C-alpha positions in Angstrom: -12.3 -9.7 4.2 -10.3 -10.1 0.9 -8.5 -7.1 -0.7 -6.1 -7.4 -3.5 -6.1 -11.2 -2.8 -5.0 -10.8 0.9 -6.9 -11.8 3.9 -7.0 -8.6 5.9 -9.3 -10.0 8.6 -11.4 -12.9 8.7 -13.2 -15.8 10.5 -11.0 -16.7 13.5 -8.7 -13.7 13.1 -7.9 -11.8 16.1 -7.5 -8.0 16.6 -3.8 -8.7 17.5 -3.4 -10.5 14.2 -4.7 -7.4 12.4 -2.4 -5.1 14.2 0.5 -7.4 13.4 -0.4 -7.4 9.7 -0.6 -3.6 9.9 2.9 -3.4 11.4 4.3 -5.6 8.7 2.6 -3.6 5.8 4.0 -0.4 7.4 7.5 -1.8 7.8 7.5 -3.4 4.4 6.3 -0.3 2.6 9.0 1.8 4.2 11.8 -0.7 3.6 10.5 -1.4 0.0 10.4 2.3 -0.9 13.9 2.9 0.5 15.7 -0.3 -0.7 13.5 -2.0 -3.1 11.3 -5.0 -2.8 13.6 -7.5 -4.4 16.4 -6.7 -1.9 14.6 -6.6 1.3 14.1 -10.0 3.1 11.2 -11.2 5.4 13.5 -11.1 8.3 14.4 -7.4 7.7 10.4 -6.7 7.5 10.0 -8.7 10.7 12.8 -6.8 12.5 11.5 -3.4 11.3 8.0 -4.3 12.6 9.4 -5.2 16.0 8.6 -8.9 15.7 10.9 -11.6 16.7 9.3 -14.5 14.7 11.0 -14.2 11.3 8.3 -16.9 9.8 5.4 -14.5 10.8 5.5 -12.5 7.5 5.2 -15.7 5.5 2.4 -16.8 7.9 0.4 -13.6 7.5 1.1 -13.0 3.7 2.3 -16.2 2.2 4.6 -14.6 -0.3 6.2 -11.3 -1.0 3.8 -10.8 -3.9 0.9 -10.9 -1.4 2.7 -8.6 0.9 3.2 -6.1 -2.0 -0.5 -6.5 -2.9 -1.4 -5.8 0.7 0.6 -2.6 0.6 -1.2 -1.6 -2.6 -4.5 -2.5 -0.9 -3.9 -0.1 1.9 -3.9 2.8 -0.6 -6.6 1.6 -3.0 -9.6 3.3 -1.4 -8.1 6.7 -1.3 -6.7 6.5 -5.0 -10.0 5.0 -6.1 -12.0 8.0 -4.7 -9.6 10.5 -6.2 -10.1 8.7 -9.7 -13.8 8.8 -9.2 -13.6 12.6 -8.7 -11.5 13.1 -11.7 -13.8 10.9 -13.9 -16.8 12.9 -12.6 -15.2 16.2 -13.6 -14.2 14.9 -16.9 -17.9 14.2 -17.7 -18.6 13.7 -21.4 -15.1 15.2 -22.5 -13.6 13.6 -25.5 -10.2 15.1 -24.7 -7.5 12.3 -24.5 -5.2 14.2 -21.9 -8.0 14.6 -19.5 -8.7 11.0 -19.5 -5.1 10.1 -19.2 -5.1 12.3 -16.1 -7.9 10.2 -14.8 -5.9 7.1 -15.1 -2.4 8.5 -14.0 -3.1 11.4 -11.6 -4.8 9.5 -8.7 -1.8 7.4 -8.0 0.9 9.9 -8.7 -1.0 12.6 -6.5 -1.4 10.0 -3.8 2.3 9.0 -3.8 3.3 12.7 -3.7 1.6 13.0 -0.3 3.4 10.1 1.3 6.5 10.4 3.5 7.7 6.9 3.6 11.6 7.4 4.0 12.8 8.8 7.2 13.6 12.5 6.9 11.6 12.9 3.7 8.9 15.6 4.1 5.4 14.8 2.4 4.7 16.8 -0.6 1.8 19.2 -0.5 -1.3 17.8 -2.0 -2.2 19.1 -5.4 
């Protein structure tokens, strides 16, 4: 299956490969949030994911861009569902602030619920 241009699972893919990709996505998200994507190396992502093969990130994602896209893809469904609810509640409104909220709030609300840095509590959902 393709999501955000990243193969999440596919023909010939094993369940173990899916678990490994998930470990890389979780580790990369945590490291990128704390240090920035431009600073974190594939080796650091591999180490944080508990993988000894430093080329495995490249094997699973190809580039850091696809790794970032994979991270975004893990959140896309929830953000999209929230956006759909806001759009439905906006109905036929012609009010600009309400439509801007439909664009921005799904992502900001979702980000506010995440606790990706050690010791950082998740914010209460709005």
